[in-house]
C-alpha positions in Angstrom: 26.1 -0.2 -81.1 28.4 2.3 -82.9 27.5 5.5 -81.0 25.1 7.0 -78.5 24.2 10.7 -78.1 22.2 12.8 -75.6 19.9 15.4 -77.3 17.0 17.6 -76.5 16.7 19.9 -73.5 19.4 18.1 -71.4 21.9 18.4 -74.2 21.0 22.1 -74.7 21.4 22.8 -71.0 17.7 23.9 -70.6 16.3 20.9 -68.8 14.0 21.4 -65.8 13.2 19.1 -62.9 10.4 17.5 -64.9 12.4 17.1 -68.1 13.1 13.7 -69.5 16.4 12.4 -71.1 16.5 12.0 -74.9 19.0 9.4 -76.1 19.8 8.5 -79.7 21.8 5.4 -80.7 23.3 4.3 -83.9 23.4 0.5 -84.4 23.7 -0.1 -88.2 24.9 -3.7 -87.7 22.1 -4.8 -85.3 19.7 -7.4 -86.6 16.1 -8.1 -85.9 17.0 -10.2 -82.8 19.0 -7.4 -81.2 16.2 -4.9 -81.9 13.6 -7.3 -80.5 15.7 -7.4 -77.3 15.8 -3.6 -77.1 12.0 -3.5 -77.5 11.5 -6.1 -74.8 13.6 -4.1 -72.3 11.9 -0.8 -73.1 8.4 -2.3 -72.9 9.2 -3.7 -69.5 10.3 -0.4 -68.1 7.4 2.0 -67.3 9.6 5.1 -67.7 11.2 4.3 -71.1 9.8 4.9 -74.6 11.5 4.4 -77.9 10.9 5.0 -81.6 12.8 4.2 -84.8 13.9 7.2 -86.8 14.1 7.0 -90.6 15.6 9.4 -93.2 13.5 12.5 -93.4 12.1 12.3 -89.8 12.0 15.9 -88.4 13.4 14.6 -85.1 16.7 13.9 -86.8 17.2 17.7 -87.2 16.9 18.2 -83.5 19.4 15.4 -82.9 21.9 16.7 -85.4 21.7 20.2 -83.9 21.9 19.4 -80.2 23.6 16.0 -79.9 26.3 15.4 -77.3 28.4 12.3 -77.8 28.1 9.8 -74.9 29.7 6.7 -76.4 31.5 5.7 -79.6 32.6 2.2 -80.4 36.4 1.8 -80.8 37.1 0.1 -84.1 39.9 -2.4 -84.6 41.9 -2.3 -87.8 40.0 -5.2 -89.3 36.7 -3.7 -88.3 37.7 -0.3 -89.8 38.5 -1.9 -93.2 35.3 -3.9 -93.3 33.2 -0.9 -92.1 34.8 1.4 -94.6 34.2 -0.9 -97.5 30.5 -1.3 -96.6 30.1 2.5 -96.0 31.8 3.2 -99.4 29.3 1.0 -101.2 26.4 2.8 -99.5 27.9 6.1 -100.4 28.2 5.2 -104.0 24.5 4.2 -104.0 23.5 7.4 -102.3 25.5 9.4 -104.8 23.8 7.6 -107.7 20.3 8.1 -106.2 21.0 11.8 -105.7 22.1 12.0 -109.3 18.9 10.3 -110.4 16.8 12.7 -108.4 18.6 15.7 -110.0 18.1 14.3 -113.4 14.4 13.9 -112.8 14.2 17.4 -111.4 15.7 18.8 -114.5 12.8 17.3 -116.5 10.2 18.2 -113.9 11.4 21.4 -112.3 7.9 22.4 -111.0 7.3 19.1 -109.2 7.5 19.9 -105.4 7.7 16.2 -104.5 10.8 15.8 -106.7 12.3 19.0 -105.3 11.8 17.7 -101.7 13.2 14.3 -102.7 16.4 16.0 -104.0 16.8 17.9 -100.7 16.3 14.8 -98.6 18.7 12.7 -100.7 21.2 15.5 -100.5 21.0 15.5 -96.7 21.3 11.7 -96.5 24.2 11.7 -99.0 26.2 14.3 -97.0 25.6 12.2 -93.8 26.8 9.0 -95.6 29.7 10.9 -97.1 30.9 12.1 -93.7 30.5 8.7 -92.1 32.6 7.2 -94.9 35.3 9.9 -94.5 35.4 9.2 -90.7 35.9 5.5 -91.3 38.6 6.2 -93.9 40.4 8.4 -91.3 40.1 5.7 -88.7 41.9 3.3 -91.0 44.7 5.8 -91.2 44.8 5.9 -87.4 43.3 9.4 -87.3 40.5 10.0 -84.8 37.8 12.3 -86.1 34.8 13.8 -84.4 31.3 13.0 -85.5 29.5 15.1 -88.1 30.4 16.3 -91.6 32.4 19.3 -90.5 34.7 17.3 -88.2 35.1 14.7 -90.9 36.1 17.2 -93.5 38.5 18.9 -91.2 40.3 15.6 -90.7 40.2 15.0 -94.4 41.8 18.3 -95.1 44.5 17.7 -92.5 45.4 14.5 -94.4 45.7 16.4 -97.6 42.9 14.5 -99.4 41.1 17.6 -100.6 42.3 18.7 -104.1 40.6 22.1 -103.9 40.0 24.9 -101.5 38.1 24.3 -98.2 35.5 26.9 -98.9 33.3 24.9 -101.3 33.2 22.0 -98.7 32.2 24.4 -96.0 29.5 25.7 -98.2 28.2 22.2 -98.7 28.0 21.7 -94.9 26.2 25.0 -94.5 23.7 24.0 -97.2 23.0 20.7 -95.5 22.5 22.4 -92.2 20.2 25.0 -93.7 17.8 22.3 -95.0 18.2 20.0 -91.9 17.4 22.6 -89.3 14.6 24.5 -91.1 13.0 24.3 -94.5 11.5 27.1 -96.5 11.0 27.2 -100.2 13.5 30.1 -100.7 16.1 28.2 -98.7 15.4 25.1 -100.7 15.7 27.0 -104.0 19.1 28.4 -103.0 20.4 25.0 -101.9 19.1 23.2 -105.0 21.1 25.5 -107.1 24.3 24.3 -105.4 23.5 20.5 -105.2 25.0 19.6 -108.6 28.4 21.1 -107.7 28.2 19.4 -104.2 27.4 16.1 -105.9 30.3 16.3 -108.3 32.7 17.2 -105.5 31.6 14.4 -103.3 31.6 11.9 -106.2 35.2 12.8 -107.2 36.6 12.4 -103.6 34.6 9.2 -103.1 36.2 7.7 -106.3 39.7 8.5 -104.9 39.2 7.2 -101.4 40.0 3.5 -102.1 43.2 4.5 -103.7 44.1 6.7 -100.8 43.6 3.7 -98.5 45.8 1.3 -100.5 47.7 -1.1 -98.3 50.8 1.1 -98.0 48.5 4.0 -96.8 46.5 2.1 -94.2 49.0 2.5 -91.4 48.9 5.5 -89.0 51.1 8.4 -90.1 53.4 7.9 -87.1 54.4 4.4 -88.4 54.7 5.6 -92.0 57.2 8.2 -90.8 59.3 5.7 -88.9 
C-alpha cells in the first residue's frame, strides 16, 4: 500500500455519533492475490464495506477535496527510481491519450461524449503528472505533500520550472473546477485551456529523466558537500 486517507464527514469535521469512517487506499502494486485477501477480510467483518474506484468515479472528487493523509509508504532509493520510471511511462501514455482526445475533439467539436472524454483524461493526466513529480522529488531526497499543488510547489523549489508559476496554478485550478463540480460552461472554459496545459506538462515530462541523471539523484545536502 502506498498511501491511505480519511475522507468524508470525519475528514471534514462534521461527523456525528452515527457517522461511519470513510477510508481510501492506494495500492498500485497490489496484485489479484492481495486484493482477494482484502475482500476476504472485509466480507468477514459485518461493519466493513468496500468498493473499487475507477477513473471518472464521482466519489473520487469527494476524496480529492476532503482527504486527510493517514499513511504514506516510505520509499527507499531503489524503490524511488523504479517507481519513478514506471510512473513516467504511465505519464507519457496519459499525455498521448489526452492529445488523441483533443485531436478528435477538433474534428468533432459538437460531440459531448468526446468533450467529456477530454475533461476526464485531463483530470487523470494531471493526477499522473503530480504523482510522477512527487516520485522525482523523492529521488532527489525532497519530501513533497500529496496532490498536484504540493508537487508543483516542490518542483518550483527545485528550479525545474522554466516559466512563471501562474500557468501551473491555473492548470491546478482548472483540474479542481472539473473534479469538484461539472457544468457545461465550466467545461467549455477548461477545454479552451487544455491544449496549453498539455504542452506544458509534456515539455516538463520530457525533461524529467535528464533532471534525474545519476549526478542529480542525490539529495541536495550531499551535492553541496
